[in-house]
N, C-alpha and C positions, 0 to 999 in steps of 0.2 A: 292563364294566371300562375304567378309564382307562389309557393310556399308561405312568402312573408306575407304577400297581398292577401292569399287566403285567409291567414291568421288574422290579419288586419279587418277585413271585411266580416269576419266571423264576431272578432270583438266588437266591432262597430255595431252590428246586428243585436248581439247581447245586451249593448247598452240602451237600443232604442228599445226593444222588449221590455226592459225592465223599467222603462219610462212610461209604456203605454197606459199603464192605471192612472198616472199623472196627468197625461196629455187628454184623456178622454173624461177627465173628471173636473177639468179646470179650462178655460179660455186660453188656447195654446198663445196667442200673442201677449197675454199676460203673465205668462210663466217666465220667469228670469232664469238665465242661465245658471246662476249660483243654486237657484231651487233645484233645478234639473240635476246638477253635479252632486247636490246633497242627497236627493232620492236616489240616484244612480251608486252612490257610496263613491264617487271618483273626484279628482281634483279638479280645478278648472282647466289646469294644463293638459291634463289628459283630454278634456272634453276638447279642447282646441287642436288637440294632436288628431283625434278621428273627425272632427268637424269643424268646417271653416266658419260657419255661421249656423244660427239656430235653426234656421229653415232647412238646413240640409237633414236634420233628422226627420223632415217632412217626406223628402226626396228618399232617404232610407227607407221608409216604409214602403215604397213601390218597388225598390230593389228586393225589400224581402219576399213580397209576393213572387216576384220574377224569381228567386232563388226557390221557392216552394214549387212553382211551376216547372222548373228546370229538372228538379228532382224527382217530381211526382207525376207530371201530366207530359212533358217532352218525350220520354221513353216510350208513350202509348201512340204517339202520332206517326204510325209506320204503315198506313192504310194507302194502298195505290190510288183510293179516291181522295183527292185532297179535300173534299168537301166534308167527308167523315173526319178528316183530320182537323178542319175548322169547328165542327160539332163538339170534338174531344177536348179541343182546346178550350172552348167557350164553357163547356161542361166543368173542366178542371177550375177555371176562373171564377165560376160561380159557387163552387163547391168550397173553395178558399175563402170568399168572401161569407157564406154562410156559416162553416165552420169555427170562423174567427170572431165572430159575434159583431152585435149590430155596432156598439159604440166604437169598435176599431174600423169598421165600415164607415161610419159617419166621420171620422178622423180622414179616413185616406180620401173621401168622396169631398172634403173641403180642400184637399192639397191644390195648391196654385203657387208655388214657390218662384221667387223671381230666377228668371233664367231657364226654366222649366221646359219651356218651346224648344231649346235648342238642344236638351238632354233626352228627350224621349225616344229620338231614333236609335241612341244608344243602348236602350233598354232591350233586354235577353228577348222579352215578350214581342216587341215591335219586330226586331229581326226575325225571329221564328214565325211571326205571321206572314211577314213578307215573304220568306222562304215558302211558306204554304202557297201563297197566290202566285208566286214565280214558277213553280212546279206545276200547279194547275194551268197556268198560261199554256205551258210547254205542251201540256197533255191536251189541249183544246177544252178544258172543263169548263172554262169560264169566257165570256163573252169579251171583246176587246172595246167596251164602251167607254172604260175605265182603265186608267194605268195601275200598274201593280201597287204604287205608292198611295193612288187614292184609295184603291180597295182596302190597304191596310190601315190608312188613316180613319175609314169609314168602319171597319171592323172595331177598331179600338173604341171608337166614339160610342158604338154600339154597347160593348162591353162597359164602359163606364158610366153610359147612360141607365142602364139597366140597375146596375150597382149604386148609382146615386139613389134613384126611385126607390129602390129597397129600402136603403136608408131613411129616406124622408118621409116613408110610410110605415117605419117603427119595424122592419122587417114581417110586414102583416102577409106575406105571401111566400111560397116556396120559390126563392130564386132562381133554384136549379131549373125548375120546370118552365118559368117565365123566360129564363136564358135561353133555353131550347127552342121555344117558341118564336123569339126573335131572330134566333139564329136560322131557323127555317126560312122566315121570311127574307133574311139578308140573303141566303144563299139563291133562293129563288129570284132574287133582284140581281145578281151578278151572273146568273148562267144565262145563254140565249134561250129562246122561247123553243119550247118542244124538247131538246135533248141535251141542251147544255153546252153544245158544241160553238166554238166560235163563228162569228159571222163575218 
């Protein structure tokens, strides 16, 4: 990423972060662009410089998670056992959700902006998980029952499902512990019987 794009991405994230209190206190669909701009202290022109439409801010929340994971979790994914890297990734995801609070988690869990399905594969999280499964396949650590793309989709679905459940249950349990349990269950399902070698 060029320095200009990095600067733009940083500014976009700063705008989103400044608006999270508003977005978590009101129904996002009912918040006007002018209200967002007033709260962020920016002009409407500046808003549309960084966002094509209002729902882009919700997508931006997901990119913010990815940036945090890239900085704090990706560097830890160095184990020769790719299943351990999956465990570390899931722990990093759950730790981010827990540390940034219930209201933000509720907002993120409700994200379903137009065109999101086509954008998810561009996420750093998707690409990193896919990379882990590709390495696991080459090392014979997972079965061949599912493709790498399917496993990546399933794993992301698990991460999102636990996060959403935690939000709906008002953060009533330790999401990191819960995520670790689901991750173990998932890993057992994608390994072959016995030793985890491919069949």
